[in-house]
N, C-alpha and C positions, 0 to 999 in steps of 0.2 A: 504493500500500500504506500509506503514512504517513497519507493522508487517511482510509482505512478504519479504521486503528487509532485515530484520533481520533473517528471517527463512532460506533464501537461503544460506548465508554463513555458518550458523550452520550445515545445511545438507551437504554441501560440506566438511566441517571439519569432520563430522561423517563418510562420505563416505571414506575419506582418512584414518581415523583411522580404519575403517572396512577392507580396503585393506591391511593395515599393521599388523592387528591383526590375529594371528593364530599360530598353532604349527610349521608348516614348516618355515624354515629360508629363508629369501629373500636375504641373503648375497651372495649366489651362483649366483645371477643375474649378479654380476660383473665379474664372471669367464667366461672362454671361452665356457663352455657348455651351459651357459644361463639357467640353471634349475630354477633359481629364476624368470626370466621373464616368463618361461613356467607356473610356479605356479600362477603368477599374471594373465596371460591371460586366462588360462584354468579354474581356480578355484576362485581366489579372486575377480576379476572384475565381472565375471558372478554372483557370490553370492551377491555382493554389489548391482548390478543392479536388481537382483531378489528381494532383500529386499525392495528397493525403489519402484519398480513397484507394488509389492504386497501391501505395505503400502498405496500407493496412491490409488490403486483400491478399497481396502476394506474400506478406510475412506470415499471415495466418495459414494460407494455402501451403506454404513450405513446412510449417509446423505439422499440419495434418499429414502431409506427404511423408514426413519422417516417421510419424506414428504408424502409418500403413505399411511402410517398407521396413520399419524397425531398424532404421539406420540414420545416423546424424548427418550424413553427407548427401542427402537426397533433397531435391526441391524441383519445381517445374522445369527449370532450365537444365537440370542434370538428370532428367528422367524421360526425356522425349516428349513431355507434355506441351511445352511451348512450340516446338517444331511441328507437332501434330496439329496444333491450333493454326499455325501459319499455313500448313498444307490445306486445311479446310477453308481458310480465307481465300487461298489461291484458286481452289476449285469453284468457289462461288463467283469469283471475278471472271473466270473463264466461261462457265456454263450458265450462270445466272447473274450477270452484271447489274441488272436493274433491281435485284433483291435489296430491300431496305437493310439498314445496319443491324437491326434486331434479328433479321433472318440470317444474315451472314454470321452473326455471333452464335446463333443456334447451331448452324452447320459446324462452325469452329469448335463449339462445345462437344459435339458428337465425335469429331475427329480427335480432339484432345482426350476425351473419355476413352476412345478406342486405343490411342497410343499409350495412355497411362495403364490401362488394363493389360495391354500387351507387355509392358515393362514388368508389372507385378507377376504376370504369368511366367515370364522368362526367369525371374528370380526363384520361382518355385521349382524350376526344372533343372537348375544347375547347382552344384555344390559350392557354397560360399564359405571358404575357409578363412577369408579375411574381410573385414568391414570395408576395405578399400575396393573390393570387387564390385560392390553394389553401385556406387557412382560411376565406376568404369563401364559397367554394363549399360547404365543409363546414358552416359555420354556417347557410347558407341551406337546405341539405338537412335539417339537424337541425331548423330552424324549421318546415319543411313537415311532417316526421314528427311533431313535437311538436304541431302544430296538429291533425293527424288524430287523434292520441291524445287530446288535450283534447276534441275534438268527441265522440268515442265515449264517453269517460269521462263527459262531461256528459249524454249521452243515457241512459246506464245508471246515473246517480247514483253515480259512483265517483271524483269529483274528489279526495276526501280520500285515497283509496288511491294515486292517481297522484302526489299531492304527496309522499307518503311515499317512493316509489321514487326521487324526484329530489332529496331534501333532504340526503342524507348524514348521517342522524341515528343515532348509536350509543347513544342513551340506553336503547333497548329491548333491547340485547344481553344475553343471559343464557346460562348454560351449556346446551348443547343447541340453541341458536339461531344459532350462528355457525360451526359446524364446516365448512360448505361452503366457507368462505374458505381452508381448507387446500388446496383444489383450486387456488386462485390461486397459492399458494406452490409447489405441484408444477409448475405451468406456468412459474413463474419459473425453477425449476431446469432445465426443458427449454430455456427461452430462453437460459440461460447456456451449456448444452452446445452449442447451435447458434448461438452468438453470431457466430462467424466468418462463417457463411453470410449472416446478416442484414447484416453489415458490407459484404460484397461486393454484396449486392442493393442497398444504398444507393448504390452507385457507378453503377448503371444496368444495364439488361438485357443490353446487348452485352458489357460486361465480365464479367458473371456467366456468360454462355454461353461466353465465351472461356476462362475458367478451369475449365470443365467442370461448372458447377452446373446443376441442373435448375431453371430460373427459376420455372416454374409451381408446382412442388412446394414450393419455399421460400416463395413468396407465399401458397400455401394454408395452410402451417403457421403463418405469421405471422398470417394472418386468423383462424385457429382459436384461437390463443393470445389475441389481442386480444379476440375475441368472447366466449370463455369467461370470461376474467378480468372483463370488463365486466359480463357477465350475472350472474356470481357475486356481485359487489359490489352491483349494483343489486337483486338478489333478496334480499340479506341486510340491507343497511343503506341502500341508495340510492346515488346517484351523488355523487362528490366531484369537482367541476369543476377543470380547469386543472392538476391535480397532475401528470399525464403530460406537460404542456407545460413547466412551470417546472423540474422537477428535471433532466430530460435536458439542457436548455439551460444551466443553471447548471453542472452537472458538466462539460459539454463545454467551457465557457469556462475552467474551472479546471484540468481534467485532460487533456482531449483527446477524440478520437473513437474510440479503440480500444475497441470494445464489449466484448471479452472482459475487458479490464482495468477498464473503468468500470462494467460492469453491477452487480457487487456493491455498489459505492459508490452507484449510482443507487437500488438497492433499499433500502439502509440509509437514505439521505437521504429517500426517500419515506416510509418508516416513521416516521422522526424528525419529519418535517414534519407528518404527520397527528397524531401524538401531541401535538406542540406546539399545533396548532390546537385539538385537543380540550380540552387543559388551559386554554387561553385562553378558549374558549367556556364552560367550566364556572365560571370565576372572575369573568368580567366582570359578570354580573348574578346571582351566587349569591344564593339557593339555586336559582334557575332556570338554564337553560343555553341557549346558542346552538348550533344544529347545526354540526357540522364542515363540512358543505357550504357553509354561509353564510359562515363565517370564511374557508374556503379560496377561496370565490368572490371575496371582497373582495381578499384578498392576490393571488390569481391574476390578476384583471383588471388590477390595477396593474402587476404584473410583465409581463403580456402586452402591455400598451400600451407599457411601457418597451422591451421587446424589439423590437416593431414599429417604434417611432420611432427607436431606435438603429440598427436594420438599414437603415431608410430613409435616415438621415443618412449612414451608412457608404457606402451605394450611391450617394448623391449626391456 
């Protein structure tokens, strides 16, 4: 609770900085035409909300993914989920280009669900003598799916569109173009209500069945939450890698593994981290900006390697 009380003011401060940061001047908001207020309402506030909603959803989705796979190094970008969602988006652009965004998100959800289910099925079929094998399998599966997506995109001259879905770029967010991300927030609330079930699932199938849980139903619920959150973010702004891996691991080291207690802090930290990455990306080469996905990829890869090496040293 103390950590959450510290996190909330920090997030509010980052949100204010995010609204005030940008190329366009807000000074005109004091003038009669009110162009500054229009900039705030139409662009800055929607972008800040999109950052917070995406960060919250992906952090929680990563946590659930780790519970389902029973591995600390798994999240949508290391399990083929994000690549599968991008493949679904590409299919809609080729075969149903007039489909509304909600329809494209639905197709991306189905392909993300199929990709994640395939990942979990593969894990059950191979002997995993090391915890490092699990993310390796996910990265290999994601690479295969990404290769297929790239080939199809190249044949249909849609490479630029595919890059957009995987870049995690919030620069194009405007009012009316981010509202689907509220679905991710609703799924976060569902995850909080069912947090105790996911905690038990993380202990293994036998324990889950012994305490009376329907193992398959909880697994299905978790897959649906992860797939829908990932598809929503990919369809709206593109994928932000490693967020669902970093945040749960850091919070687990600091607070513990009680999901009902840590999930609000995980959600808040995810929102704050994405806000911070966006602010950094807008300030480094201003007036240009670096996509959030790129900044998060650099930070995430470093933390990912640190977690892998520290776990290996601890195991040794």
